[in-house]
N, CA, C and O of each residue as an XYZ file, in Angstrom:
952
protein
N       0.856     -1.194      0.000
C       0.000      0.000      0.000
C       0.884      1.233      0.000
O       1.728      1.381      0.883
N       0.713      2.107     -0.953
C       1.587      3.263     -1.092
C       1.259      4.314     -0.055
O       0.228      4.278      0.617
N       2.197      5.262      0.041
C       2.004      6.337      1.019
C       0.837      7.227      0.647
O       0.187      7.813      1.513
N       0.567      7.327     -0.689
C      -0.507      8.197     -1.108
C      -1.871      7.633     -0.716
O      -2.827      8.375     -0.494
N      -1.938      6.277     -0.636
C      -3.218      5.646     -0.351
C      -3.435      5.424      1.144
O      -4.465      4.891      1.555
N      -2.482      5.826      1.936
C      -2.611      5.603      3.378
C      -3.705      6.512      3.954
O      -3.717      7.717      3.701
N      -4.629      5.920      4.735
C      -5.728      6.669      5.362
C      -5.507      6.666      6.867
O      -5.353      5.611      7.483
N      -5.492      7.822      7.432
C      -5.277      7.945      8.880
C      -6.641      8.065      9.555
O      -7.394      8.993      9.260
N      -6.957      7.175     10.422
C      -8.242      7.172     11.132
C      -8.109      8.005     12.397
O      -7.241      7.758     13.234
N      -8.971      8.979     12.518
C      -8.951      9.855     13.693
C     -10.050      9.432     14.659
O     -11.160      9.080     14.261
N      -9.713      9.477     15.901
C     -10.694      9.126     16.932
C     -11.733     10.244     17.053
O     -11.385     11.424     17.005
N     -12.976      9.882     17.206
C     -14.022     10.922     17.334
C     -13.832     11.747     18.603
O     -13.614     11.209     19.689
N     -13.921     13.075     18.438
C     -13.721     13.975     19.579
C     -15.074     14.231     20.257
O     -16.073     14.482     19.583
N     -15.095     14.170     21.536
C     -16.320     14.426     22.309
C     -16.257     15.835     22.897
O     -15.291     16.195     23.571
N     -17.301     16.629     22.633
C     -17.348     17.989     23.147
C     -17.881     17.984     24.577
O     -18.912     17.380     24.872
N     -17.173     18.653     25.432
C     -17.558     18.739     26.838
C     -18.307     20.066     27.046
O     -17.748     21.145     26.850
N     -19.571     19.964     27.442
C     -20.398     21.151     27.677
C     -20.233     21.583     29.132
O     -20.541     20.834     30.059
N     -19.748     22.785     29.306
C     -19.545     23.323     30.647
C     -20.733     24.210     31.000
O     -20.984     25.228     30.356
N     -21.447     23.804     32.025
C     -22.607     24.583     32.457
C     -22.165     25.754     33.313
O     -21.259     25.640     34.139
N     -22.826     26.882     33.096
C     -22.515     28.070     33.881
C     -23.153     27.984     35.258
O     -24.291     27.546     35.420
N     -22.394     28.410     36.217
C     -22.902     28.439     37.586
C     -23.435     29.840     37.860
O     -22.679     30.757     38.181
N     -24.754     29.988     37.728
C     -25.343     31.309     37.897
C     -25.379     31.741     39.363
O     -25.550     32.924     39.657
N     -25.222     30.806     40.264
C     -25.263     31.128     41.690
C     -23.863     31.243     42.299
O     -23.692     31.177     43.516
N     -22.874     31.416     41.428
C     -21.505     31.449     41.919
C     -21.269     32.629     42.851
O     -20.633     32.491     43.896
N     -21.784     33.780     42.465
C     -21.567     34.993     43.257
C     -22.842     35.422     44.011
O     -22.945     36.556     44.478
N     -23.776     34.524     44.115
C     -25.031     34.857     44.777
C     -24.859     34.818     46.290
O     -24.296     33.876     46.846
N     -25.351     35.848     46.929
C     -25.327     35.875     48.383
C     -26.582     35.242     48.956
O     -27.631     35.223     48.312
N     -26.471     34.735     50.143
C     -27.623     34.139     50.790
C     -28.638     35.220     51.167
O     -28.282     36.301     51.636
N     -29.893     34.896     50.949
C     -30.979     35.807     51.263
C     -31.709     35.342     52.520
O     -31.681     34.154     52.841
N     -32.348     36.240     53.221
C     -33.049     35.834     54.462
C     -34.119     34.783     54.230
O     -34.385     33.971     55.116
N     -34.751     34.780     53.034
C     -35.841     33.835     52.794
C     -35.362     32.478     52.294
O     -36.183     31.594     52.047
N     -34.029     32.289     52.138
C     -33.523     30.983     51.722
C     -33.772     29.933     52.803
O     -34.123     28.791     52.505
N     -33.585     30.335     54.061
C     -33.761     29.403     55.165
C     -35.145     29.507     55.805
O     -35.537     28.637     56.583
N     -35.883     30.566     55.478
C     -37.216     30.756     56.032
C     -38.191     30.959     54.878
O     -38.347     32.082     54.400
N     -38.854     29.889     54.417
C     -39.751     30.027     53.251
C     -41.007     30.836     53.546
O     -41.725     31.209     52.618
N     -41.285     31.113     54.799
C     -42.493     31.870     55.129
C     -42.345     33.364     54.831
O     -43.343     34.080     54.756
N     -41.099     33.841     54.661
C     -40.891     35.252     54.379
C     -41.329     35.594     52.955
O     -41.101     34.817     52.028
N     -41.945     36.732     52.791
C     -42.389     37.216     51.487
C     -41.313     38.131     50.907
O     -41.120     39.249     51.386
N     -40.615     37.656     49.877
C     -39.509     38.430     49.326
C     -39.984     39.603     48.474
O     -39.188     40.480     48.140
N     -41.269     39.633     48.116
C     -41.795     40.733     47.326
C     -42.428     41.816     48.201
O     -42.865     42.844     47.685
N     -42.480     41.606     49.478
C     -43.074     42.592     50.373
C     -42.117     43.757     50.561
O     -40.936     43.560     50.847
N     -42.631     44.972     50.399
C     -41.803     46.160     50.553
C     -41.631     46.475     52.042
O     -42.605     46.571     52.790
N     -40.393     46.631     52.445
C     -40.120     46.939     53.844
C     -40.526     48.381     54.149
O     -40.328     49.279     53.331
N     -41.085     48.584     55.313
C     -41.513     49.918     55.713
C     -40.302     50.774     56.067
O     -39.410     50.349     56.800
N     -40.294     51.974     55.535
C     -39.198     52.902     55.815
C     -39.504     53.670     57.096
O     -40.520     54.359     57.189
N     -38.625     53.546     58.072
C     -38.840     54.160     59.376
C     -37.753     55.202     59.652
O     -36.768     55.317     58.924
N     -37.971     55.946     60.721
C     -36.999     56.978     61.085
C     -35.663     56.371     61.479
O     -34.622     57.008     61.319
N     -35.681     55.128     61.999
C     -34.424     54.474     62.392
C     -33.553     54.131     61.189
O     -32.342     53.957     61.326
N     -34.172     54.032     60.000
C     -33.410     53.717     58.795
C     -32.591     54.900     58.299
O     -31.670     54.726     57.501
N     -32.916     56.087     58.759
C     -32.168     57.288     58.392
C     -31.783     58.023     59.669
O     -32.370     59.056     59.991
N     -30.794     57.495     60.406
C     -30.471     58.073     61.721
C     -29.930     59.494     61.642
O     -30.157     60.290     62.552
N     -29.213     59.824     60.560
C     -28.668     61.178     60.456
C     -29.770     62.193     60.233
O     -29.713     63.303     60.763
N     -30.795     61.814     59.434
C     -31.930     62.694     59.206
C     -31.564     63.933     58.415
O     -30.401     64.174     58.089
N     -32.582     64.704     58.121
C     -32.358     65.972     57.444
C     -32.189     65.836     55.947
O     -31.836     64.770     55.443
N     -32.443     66.916     55.244
C     -32.254     66.988     53.794
C     -31.312     68.145     53.492
O     -31.192     69.092     54.268
N     -30.651     68.045     52.348
C     -29.651     69.051     51.998
C     -30.311     70.403     51.721
O     -29.845     71.433     52.207
N     -31.392     70.399     50.943
C     -32.083     71.635     50.585
C     -33.568     71.501     50.885
O     -34.116     70.400     50.945
N     -34.189     72.624     51.068
C     -35.616     72.636     51.379
C     -36.442     72.450     50.112
O     -36.155     73.046     49.074
N     -37.471     71.612     50.216
C     -38.415     71.410     49.123
C     -39.790     71.853     49.596
O     -40.201     71.529     50.711
N     -40.499     72.591     48.759
C     -41.811     73.098     49.152
C     -42.746     73.074     47.962
O     -42.326     73.205     46.812
N     -44.040     72.902     48.265
C     -45.080     72.906     47.254
C     -46.243     73.741     47.776
O     -46.584     73.663     48.957
N     -46.847     74.531     46.911
C     -47.984     75.379     47.275
C     -49.127     75.107     46.308
O     -48.922     74.901     45.112
N     -50.343     75.112     46.862
C     -51.550     74.843     46.082
C     -52.598     75.891     46.432
O     -52.831     76.172     47.607
N     -53.230     76.468     45.418
C     -54.324     77.411     45.635
C     -55.637     76.645     45.782
O     -55.825     75.601     45.158
N     -56.531     77.160     46.600
C     -57.828     76.524     46.778
C     -58.925     77.569     46.564
O     -58.713     78.752     46.830
N     -60.103     77.136     46.082
C     -61.201     78.089     45.830
C     -61.779     78.630     47.132
O     -61.568     78.063     48.204
N     -62.487     79.698     47.025
C     -63.000     80.386     48.217
C     -64.028     79.551     48.966
O     -64.103     79.614     50.193
N     -64.826     78.763     48.232
C     -65.853     77.977     48.919
C     -65.254     76.858     49.775
O     -65.965     76.263     50.585
N     -63.948     76.559     49.611
C     -63.292     75.533     50.425
C     -62.579     76.124     51.640
O     -62.007     75.393     52.449
N     -62.618     77.450     51.761
C     -61.847     78.109     52.824
C     -62.314     77.679     54.215
O     -61.491     77.366     55.075
N     -63.602     77.662     54.435
C     -64.119     77.343     55.766
C     -63.750     75.915     56.178
O     -63.321     75.685     57.309
N     -63.917     74.963     55.265
C     -63.598     73.571     55.594
C     -62.109     73.379     55.824
O     -61.707     72.679     56.753
N     -61.282     74.000     54.977
C     -59.832     73.834     55.113
C     -59.336     74.437     56.424
O     -58.438     73.882     57.057
N     -59.912     75.566     56.840
C     -59.530     76.164     58.123
C     -59.866     75.231     59.280
O     -59.152     75.220     60.283
N     -60.931     74.452     59.167
C     -61.312     73.538     60.234
C     -60.394     72.317     60.319
O     -60.055     71.865     61.413
N     -59.995     71.791     59.166
C     -59.224     70.545     59.166
C     -57.714     70.780     59.094
O     -56.946     69.825     59.214
N     -57.271     72.020     58.902
C     -55.832     72.237     58.728
C     -55.023     71.878     59.985
O     -53.890     71.416     59.843
N     -55.548     72.066     61.210
C     -54.793     71.550     62.374
C     -54.566     70.046     62.310
O     -53.539     69.555     62.777
N     -55.515     69.307     61.735
C     -55.328     67.866     61.568
C     -54.255     67.567     60.515
O     -53.523     66.583     60.630
N     -54.168     68.413     59.499
C     -53.123     68.248     58.483
C     -51.745     68.429     59.109
O     -50.832     67.645     58.850
N     -51.596     69.460     59.930
C     -50.316     69.686     60.600
C     -49.958     68.520     61.515
O     -48.804     68.094     61.571
N     -50.960     68.005     62.235
C     -50.719     66.896     63.152
C     -50.307     65.626     62.406
O     -49.467     64.866     62.889
N     -50.899     65.396     61.227
C     -50.574     64.205     60.445
C     -49.174     64.270     59.845
O     -48.519     63.241     59.681
N     -48.711     65.482     59.515
C     -47.388     65.633     58.898
C     -46.280     65.839     59.928
O     -45.100     65.791     59.580
N     -46.640     66.065     61.178
C     -45.637     66.324     62.207
C     -44.688     65.152     62.432
O     -43.492     65.392     62.593
N     -45.146     63.894     62.453
C     -44.187     62.783     62.635
C     -43.124     62.700     61.557
O     -42.047     62.154     61.795
N     -43.405     63.231     60.378
C     -42.437     63.201     59.277
C     -41.615     64.489     59.205
O     -40.838     64.680     58.270
N     -41.786     65.363     60.184
C     -41.029     66.628     60.267
C     -41.251     67.494     59.022
O     -40.310     68.068     58.474
N     -42.505     67.574     58.591
C     -42.876     68.403     57.446
C     -43.808     69.501     57.937
O     -44.802     69.230     58.611
N     -43.485     70.723     57.598
C     -44.290     71.870     58.019
C     -45.392     72.141     56.991
O     -45.202     71.974     55.787
N     -46.548     72.563     57.507
C     -47.680     72.935     56.655
C     -48.153     74.322     57.072
O     -48.300     74.621     58.257
N     -48.387     75.162     56.064
C     -48.800     76.544     56.326
C     -50.056     76.850     55.520
O     -50.225     76.374     54.397
N     -50.934     77.654     56.117
C     -52.179     78.063     55.480
C     -52.220     79.582     55.368
O     -52.084     80.286     56.368
N     -52.406     80.079     54.167
C     -52.515     81.511     53.919
C     -53.931     81.791     53.427
O     -54.263     81.553     52.266
N     -54.762     82.307     54.347
C     -56.160     82.560     54.010
C     -56.292     83.766     53.079
O     -57.178     83.792     52.226
N     -55.420     84.760     53.236
C     -55.491     85.958     52.410
C     -55.216     85.616     50.944
O     -55.952     86.036     50.051
N     -54.161     84.858     50.711
C     -53.809     84.472     49.341
C     -54.647     83.290     48.869
O     -54.817     83.085     47.667
N     -55.173     82.508     49.821
C     -55.943     81.318     49.460
C     -55.055     80.186     49.008
O     -55.294     79.595     47.955
N     -54.015     79.866     49.797
C     -53.070     78.830     49.399
C     -52.662     77.990     50.597
O     -52.711     78.445     51.739
N     -52.260     76.758     50.318
C     -51.678     75.847     51.298
C     -50.264     75.493     50.851
O     -50.015     75.265     49.667
N     -49.344     75.449     51.807
C     -47.939     75.184     51.500
C     -47.415     74.099     52.418
O     -47.690     74.104     53.617
N     -46.663     73.173     51.859
C     -45.957     72.155     52.637
C     -44.480     72.237     52.286
O     -44.122     72.445     51.127
N     -43.628     72.074     53.284
C     -42.182     72.183     53.061
C     -41.432     71.277     54.018
O     -41.891     70.997     55.125
N     -40.276     70.827     53.573
C     -39.423     69.985     54.410
C     -38.634     70.854     55.387
O     -38.518     72.068     55.216
N     -38.095     70.196     56.415
C     -37.241     70.862     57.387
C     -35.895     70.136     57.436
O     -35.678     69.154     56.727
N     -35.017     70.627     58.269
C     -33.700     69.999     58.402
C     -33.790     68.645     59.095
O     -32.822     67.885     59.092
N     -34.940     68.334     59.689
C     -35.110     67.072     60.403
C     -36.033     66.108     59.661
O     -36.416     65.078     60.216
N     -36.393     66.419     58.430
C     -37.251     65.518     57.646
C     -36.451     64.274     57.268
O     -35.455     64.360     56.551
N     -36.898     63.113     57.759
C     -36.118     61.869     57.569
C     -36.604     61.035     56.381
O     -35.922     60.095     55.973
N     -37.765     61.361     55.825
C     -38.276     60.631     54.657
C     -38.550     61.628     53.536
O     -39.589     62.288     53.549
N     -37.647     61.752     52.572
C     -37.848     62.748     51.498
C     -39.075     62.474     50.639
O     -39.628     63.398     50.042
N     -39.508     61.218     50.567
C     -40.643     60.876     49.711
C     -41.956     61.426     50.257
O     -42.904     61.627     49.498
N     -42.023     61.668     51.555
C     -43.269     62.115     52.161
C     -43.660     63.527     51.725
O     -44.831     63.894     51.821
N     -42.711     64.314     51.254
C     -43.065     65.657     50.798
C     -43.937     65.569     49.547
O     -44.784     66.435     49.327
N     -43.742     64.533     48.721
C     -44.602     64.340     47.560
C     -45.995     63.889     47.978
O     -46.993     64.259     47.359
N     -46.050     63.083     49.038
C     -47.341     62.667     49.561
C     -48.081     63.849     50.178
O     -49.297     63.975     50.035
N     -47.333     64.713     50.866
C     -47.952     65.909     51.440
C     -48.460     66.839     50.340
O     -49.498     67.482     50.504
N     -47.749     66.914     49.240
C     -48.207     67.721     48.096
C     -49.527     67.181     47.551
O     -50.444     67.950     47.263
N     -49.621     65.853     47.411
C     -50.875     65.264     46.931
C     -52.002     65.479     47.930
O     -53.159     65.629     47.538
N     -51.673     65.495     49.212
C     -52.692     65.709     50.238
C     -53.354     67.078     50.096
O     -54.581     67.176     50.121
N     -52.560     68.122     49.948
C     -53.154     69.455     49.845
C     -53.838     69.643     48.487
O     -54.786     70.422     48.385
N     -53.381     68.953     47.456
C     -54.066     69.001     46.166
C     -55.471     68.421     46.274
O     -56.430     68.980     45.741
N     -55.577     67.294     46.970
C     -56.873     66.647     47.117
C     -57.809     67.485     47.973
O     -59.002     67.577     47.686
N     -57.271     68.096     49.026
C     -58.104     68.951     49.868
C     -58.632     70.147     49.076
O     -59.767     70.577     49.282
N     -57.818     70.678     48.180
C     -58.258     71.807     47.365
C     -59.315     71.415     46.348
O     -60.068     72.268     45.881
N     -59.384     70.109     45.991
C     -60.366     69.634     45.021
C     -61.552     68.978     45.697
O     -62.191     68.109     45.104
N     -61.872     69.379     46.952
C     -63.091     68.973     47.656
C     -63.084     67.526     48.135
O     -64.146     66.971     48.415
N     -61.914     66.905     48.237
C     -61.839     65.559     48.814
C     -61.842     65.689     50.334
O     -61.069     66.489     50.862
N     -62.671     64.943     51.065
C     -62.684     65.041     52.532
C     -61.347     64.647     53.137
O     -60.608     63.841     52.573
N     -61.049     65.225     54.289
C     -59.761     64.971     54.932
C     -59.603     63.501     55.294
O     -58.511     62.951     55.154
N     -60.687     62.844     55.766
C     -60.604     61.442     56.168
C     -60.189     60.547     55.008
O     -59.557     59.512     55.215
N     -60.541     60.941     53.794
C     -60.149     60.169     52.624
C     -58.780     60.610     52.106
O     -57.973     59.772     51.704
N     -58.517     61.907     52.111
C     -57.259     62.415     51.546
C     -56.049     62.006     52.367
O     -54.960     61.847     51.815
N     -56.215     61.830     53.684
C     -55.068     61.509     54.539
C     -54.527     60.119     54.241
O     -53.393     59.814     54.611
N     -55.313     59.264     53.576
C     -54.839     57.916     53.244
C     -53.658     57.951     52.284
O     -52.868     57.008     52.235
N     -53.534     59.036     51.519
C     -52.427     59.146     50.574
C     -51.102     59.265     51.306
O     -50.063     58.892     50.762
N     -51.118     59.779     52.538
C     -49.902     59.902     53.339
C     -49.626     58.620     54.104
O     -48.469     58.237     54.276
N     -50.666     57.962     54.559
C     -50.502     56.780     55.401
C     -50.086     55.549     54.605
O     -49.402     54.678     55.143
N     -50.482     55.454     53.340
C     -50.190     54.282     52.515
C     -49.280     54.708     51.367
O     -49.680     55.492     50.507
N     -48.045     54.182     51.358
C     -47.088     54.548     50.310
C     -47.448     53.950     48.955
O     -46.992     54.447     47.925
N     -48.257     52.893     48.938
C     -48.621     52.266     47.668
C     -49.774     52.978     46.988
O     -50.074     52.699     45.827
N     -50.418     53.883     47.683
C     -51.568     54.582     47.116
C     -51.114     55.857     46.409
O     -50.231     56.571     46.885
N     -51.736     56.122     45.271
C     -51.414     57.298     44.482
C     -52.695     58.087     44.224
O     -53.801     57.587     44.425
N     -52.525     59.310     43.782
C     -53.652     60.175     43.461
C     -53.408     60.823     42.108
O     -52.278     61.160     41.755
N     -54.472     60.986     41.374
C     -54.394     61.613     40.055
C     -55.586     62.546     39.892
O     -56.727     62.169     40.161
N     -55.309     63.761     39.450
C     -56.366     64.730     39.166
C     -56.480     64.841     37.653
O     -55.616     65.419     36.994
N     -57.557     64.279     37.110
C     -57.762     64.207     35.664
C     -58.517     65.457     35.217
O     -59.631     65.714     35.674
N     -57.911     66.223     34.333
C     -58.540     67.443     33.832
C     -59.398     67.102     32.624
O     -58.894     66.649     31.596
N     -60.695     67.324     32.760
C     -61.639     66.979     31.693
C     -62.246     68.221     31.048
O     -63.023     68.107     30.100
N     -61.902     69.399     31.547
C     -62.514     70.618     31.032
C     -62.184     70.898     29.582
O     -63.018     71.436     28.854
N     -60.975     70.542     29.144
C     -60.571     70.843     27.775
C     -60.817     69.726     26.791
O     -60.433     69.844     25.627
N     -61.453     68.630     27.224
C     -61.670     67.505     26.315
C     -62.902     67.695     25.441
O     -62.993     67.098     24.368
N     -63.848     68.516     25.880
C     -65.068     68.771     25.120
C     -65.242     70.288     25.001
O     -65.277     70.991     26.011
N     -65.350     70.782     23.794
C     -65.466     72.230     23.589
C     -66.877     72.734     23.879
O     -67.046     73.787     24.493
N     -67.885     71.990     23.441
C     -69.265     72.411     23.647
C     -69.640     72.226     25.116
O     -69.493     71.134     25.665
N     -70.123     73.292     25.747
C     -70.418     73.249     27.173
C     -71.580     72.320     27.480
O     -71.543     71.605     28.482
N     -72.609     72.312     26.644
C     -73.759     71.449     26.884
C     -73.366     69.975     26.786
O     -73.794     69.156     27.600
N     -72.552     69.645     25.786
C     -72.085     68.265     25.660
C     -71.211     67.870     26.842
O     -71.270     66.740     27.326
N     -70.393     68.827     27.301
C     -69.525     68.535     28.435
C     -70.341     68.200     29.678
O     -70.030     67.244     30.387
N     -71.387     68.987     29.944
C     -72.226     68.752     31.127
C     -72.935     67.414     31.017
O     -73.022     66.680     32.002
N     -73.447     67.079     29.828
C     -74.149     65.812     29.638
C     -73.213     64.622     29.824
O     -73.586     63.636     30.459
N     -72.004     64.704     29.279
C     -71.067     63.581     29.389
C     -70.521     63.447     30.806
O     -70.251     62.340     31.273
N     -70.361     64.566     31.479
C     -69.935     64.484     32.880
C     -71.023     63.847     33.738
O     -70.731     63.047     34.626
N     -72.272     64.201     33.472
C     -73.379     63.584     34.203
C     -73.518     62.107     33.839
O     -73.921     61.295     34.671
N     -73.187     61.765     32.603
C     -73.212     60.363     32.180
C     -72.190     59.549     32.966
O     -72.435     58.389     33.295
N     -71.048     60.156     33.264
C     -70.028     59.475     34.057
C     -70.515     59.235     35.485
O     -70.227     58.195     36.077
N     -71.250     60.197     36.034
C     -71.763     60.044     37.399
C     -72.910     59.047     37.426
O     -72.980     58.201     38.317
N     -73.808     59.144     36.454
C     -74.934     58.230     36.395
C     -76.090     58.684     37.259
O     -75.943     59.619     38.047
N     -77.247     58.032     37.125
C     -78.408     58.379     37.956
C     -78.159     58.055     39.426
O     -77.850     56.918     39.783
N     -78.297     59.067     40.264
C     -78.043     58.924     41.706
C     -76.618     58.446     42.005
O     -76.369     57.840     43.047
N     -75.685     58.721     41.085
C     -74.287     58.344     41.291
C     -74.008     56.866     41.174
O     -72.970     56.402     41.646
N     -74.913     56.097     40.551
C     -74.744     54.641     40.491
C     -73.606     54.221     39.561
O     -72.871     53.281     39.862
N     -73.461     54.914     38.436
C     -72.378     54.561     37.507
C     -71.017     54.789     38.145
O     -70.113     53.964     38.013
N     -70.879     55.918     38.839
C     -69.610     56.212     39.504
C     -69.338     55.225     40.631
O     -68.193     54.826     40.844
N     -70.377     54.833     41.349
C     -70.220     53.871     42.439
C     -69.797     52.505     41.910
O     -68.962     51.834     42.516
N     -70.372     52.089     40.778
C     -69.984     50.816     40.178
C     -68.527     50.832     39.738
O     -67.809     49.845     39.894
N     -68.100     51.962     39.187
C     -66.703     52.089     38.767
C     -65.769     52.057     39.973
O     -64.676     51.495     39.901
N     -66.193     52.653     41.068
C     -65.379     52.606     42.287
C     -65.244     51.183     42.812
O     -64.159     50.787     43.238
N     -66.314     50.415     42.791
C     -66.268     49.045     43.301
C     -65.406     48.142     42.435
O     -64.712     47.265     42.949
N     -65.443     48.350     41.128
C     -64.683     47.489     40.222
C     -63.199     47.832     40.207
O     -62.365     46.951     39.996
N     -62.860     49.087     40.426
C     -61.455     49.496     40.393
C     -60.848     49.677     41.783
O     -59.646     49.910     41.907
N     -61.677     49.571     42.835
C     -61.239     49.788     44.223
C     -60.575     51.155     44.388
O     -59.634     51.298     45.169
N     -61.055     52.144     43.668
C     -60.530     53.509     43.747
C     -61.595     54.437     44.317
O     -62.795     54.186     44.206
N     -61.121     55.514     44.929
C     -62.017     56.586     45.329
C     -62.053     57.606     44.195
O     -61.010     58.091     43.758
N     -63.262     57.933     43.716
C     -63.419     58.821     42.565
C     -64.356     59.949     42.959
O     -65.421     59.717     43.533
N     -63.952     61.167     42.647
C     -64.769     62.342     42.937
C     -64.772     63.250     41.714
O     -63.718     63.689     41.253
N     -65.965     63.527     41.193
C     -66.125     64.442     40.060
C     -66.443     65.813     40.620
O     -67.442     65.990     41.316
N     -65.589     66.789     40.316
C     -65.754     68.135     40.860
C     -65.368     69.151     39.799
O     -64.198     69.265     39.436
N     -66.362     69.894     39.298
C     -66.071     70.930     38.313
C     -65.483     70.366     37.039
O     -66.073     69.497     36.398
N     -64.315     70.867     36.678
C     -63.644     70.442     35.446
C     -62.596     69.368     35.691
O     -61.765     69.112     34.819
N     -62.618     68.738     36.850
C     -61.620     67.718     37.174
C     -62.293     66.495     37.770
O     -63.416     66.558     38.269
N     -61.573     65.374     37.704
C     -61.981     64.125     38.345
C     -60.808     63.648     39.182
O     -59.723     63.405     38.655
N     -61.021     63.513     40.488
C     -59.977     63.046     41.398
C     -60.103     61.543     41.575
O     -61.199     61.031     41.802
N     -58.992     60.839     41.475
C     -58.969     59.387     41.651
C     -57.854     59.027     42.616
O     -56.717     59.474     42.465
N     -58.193     58.210     43.617
C     -57.225     57.721     44.599
C     -57.255     56.205     44.592
O     -58.322     55.595     44.657
N     -56.075     55.598     44.514
C     -56.005     54.141     44.526
C     -54.618     53.679     44.143
O     -53.658     54.448     44.191
N     -54.520     52.421     43.762
C     -53.252     51.871     43.331
C     -53.003     52.187     41.855
O     -53.927     52.550     41.127
N     -51.770     52.050     41.428
C     -51.337     52.601     40.139
C     -52.142     52.051     38.972
O     -52.679     52.832     38.187
N     -52.244     50.731     38.830
C     -52.941     50.147     37.687
C     -54.431     50.466     37.713
O     -55.051     50.637     36.664
N     -55.005     50.545     38.908
C     -56.427     50.883     39.011
C     -56.687     52.321     38.572
O     -57.706     52.609     37.943
N     -55.759     53.225     38.906
C     -55.923     54.617     38.489
C     -55.833     54.741     36.966
O     -56.540     55.551     36.366
N     -54.967     53.940     36.343
C     -54.870     53.957     34.883
C     -56.192     53.523     34.244
O     -56.603     54.063     33.217
N     -56.847     52.545     34.862
C     -58.146     52.102     34.361
C     -59.184     53.213     34.481
O     -59.969     53.436     33.559
N     -59.188     53.909     35.616
C     -60.129     55.010     35.819
C     -59.883     56.116     34.802
O     -60.831     56.667     34.242
N     -58.630     56.438     34.563
C     -58.309     57.480     33.589
C     -58.812     57.121     32.199
O     -59.338     57.973     31.482
N     -58.650     55.862     31.822
C     -59.112     55.425     30.497
C     -60.628     55.557     30.379
O     -61.136     56.025     29.360
N     -61.348     55.144     31.420
C     -62.817     55.222     31.378
C     -63.284     56.672     31.331
O     -64.212     57.003     30.594
N     -62.646     57.536     32.113
C     -63.047     58.948     32.159
C     -62.798     59.626     30.819
O     -63.665     60.341     30.316
N     -61.633     59.411     30.241
C     -61.311     60.041     28.954
C     -62.230     59.512     27.853
O     -62.680     60.279     27.002
N     -62.511     58.204     27.863
C     -63.423     57.639     26.860
C     -64.822     58.212     27.006
O     -65.504     58.451     26.010
N     -65.251     58.434     28.240
C     -66.579     59.008     28.460
C     -66.653     60.428     27.903
O     -67.665     60.811     27.315
N     -65.606     61.195     28.082
C     -65.585     62.546     27.535
C     -65.518     62.543     26.011
O     -65.884     63.527     25.368
N     -65.045     61.425     25.429
C     -65.001     61.285     23.971
C     -66.225     60.540     23.438
O     -66.183     59.943     22.362
N     -67.318     60.583     24.207
C     -68.624     60.061     23.790
C     -68.655     58.532     23.723
O     -69.311     57.961     22.851
N     -67.947     57.872     24.643
C     -68.049     56.416     24.814
C     -68.691     56.171     26.171
O     -68.132     56.537     27.204
N     -69.861     55.554     26.167
C     -70.612     55.397     27.415
C     -69.824     54.522     28.397
O     -69.309     53.475     28.004
N     -69.722     54.934     29.667
C     -68.933     54.147     30.645
C     -69.513     52.784     30.948
O     -68.824     51.951     31.536
N     -70.774     52.520     30.565
C     -71.355     51.211     30.848
C     -70.623     50.105     30.106
O     -70.558     48.977     30.594
N     -70.062     50.408     28.918
C     -69.303     49.404     28.172
C     -68.024     49.028     28.912
O     -67.652     47.856     28.969
N     -67.350     50.035     29.482
C     -66.136     49.764     30.254
C     -66.464     49.011     31.536
O     -65.700     48.146     31.966
N     -67.599     49.339     32.147
C     -67.996     48.653     33.381
C     -68.294     47.179     33.100
O     -67.916     46.306     33.881
N     -68.978     46.903     31.975
C     -69.248     45.509     31.609
C     -67.949     44.750     31.341
O     -67.805     43.589     31.723
N     -67.011     45.422     30.680
C     -65.717     44.788     30.397
C     -64.972     44.464     31.688
O     -64.383     43.391     31.815
N     -64.997     45.390     32.645
C     -64.334     45.149     33.922
C     -65.005     44.024     34.698
O     -64.333     43.237     35.364
N     -66.329     43.947     34.611
C     -67.049     42.865     35.291
C     -66.694     41.506     34.697
O     -66.537     40.529     35.430
N     -66.566     41.439     33.370
C     -66.207     40.175     32.720
C     -64.795     39.762     33.105
O     -64.541     38.593     33.396
N     -63.873     40.724     33.106
C     -62.495     40.403     33.490
C     -62.414     39.927     34.932
O     -61.665     39.000     35.243
N     -63.177     40.553     35.805
C     -63.168     40.157     37.211
C     -63.737     38.755     37.390
O     -63.250     37.978     38.211
N     -64.778     38.436     36.611
C     -65.376     37.106     36.715
C     -64.440     36.047     36.154
O     -64.353     34.947     36.701
N     -63.732     36.365     35.058
C     -62.782     35.418     34.495
C     -61.587     35.193     35.415
O     -61.024     34.099     35.456
N     -61.203     36.237     36.155
C     -60.101     36.076     37.101
C     -60.472     35.119     38.231
O     -59.626     34.382     38.738
N     -61.760     35.140     38.622
C     -62.202     34.223     39.686
C     -62.403     32.807     39.157
O     -62.045     31.836     39.825
N     -62.976     32.688     37.954
C     -63.258     31.371     37.367
C     -62.624     31.277     35.983
O     -63.284     31.583     34.990
N     -61.357     30.861     35.894
C     -60.699     30.766     34.579
C     -61.368     29.759     33.642
O     -61.191     29.844     32.427
N     -62.130     28.812     34.181
C     -62.771     27.795     33.332
C     -63.843     28.403     32.443
O     -64.204     27.813     31.424
N     -64.355     29.564     32.806
C     -65.397     30.200     31.991
C     -64.873     30.670     30.653
O     -65.649     30.868     29.718
N     -63.548     30.855     30.543
C     -62.971     31.324     29.289
C     -63.099     30.279     28.185
O     -63.091     30.630     27.006
N     -63.218     28.999     28.546
C     -63.368     27.945     27.553
C     -64.799     27.912     27.000
O     -65.112     27.082     26.146
């Protein structure tokens, strides 16, 4: 057999697959040894978490309120000051100018609360009762949105009719929307105030804007009822 005809048989090579160790640099978590702990639960921020306290610069927000709200705001404003005192946030009322102001101090230990205090005085200026508005400060997961509907409809008569359509007879349509979205909703003048969790407020905003664009809210209410029923009984989808 000549050298040209010589065939060299090579042994088959086996590829070794090296798996990545994704937990190589992972630190142990408190819930690794205790499965009862909820790792998605947000820890409450307390004054002990910020022992130094204070903020570098002062932050303040001012809101004007209509004259017909002056008497009520003067009555409940001591309660507003008392509610913001644990967070070291000052609240001021100017009856002459018709404004409410909230501002941080050098001892404010939670900077996020100044935004909650801003939403509180906004809601009070839009005729939301204090017992309901104070929840925005007590619950960090709750948000507030003031939806401006005055500029969505040019014709005044159409605007009044569509706003009344949103409220419904004896407020039943608005009450149904509140129950389905678990939000507090108040229609006042050219605005709609909504208090609740983020996704629920987005739903309320969509229904309100659609109503102003001549889409009856009963269609949205039926859709929400169907979704809620399907969430409870997934077998109904088949």
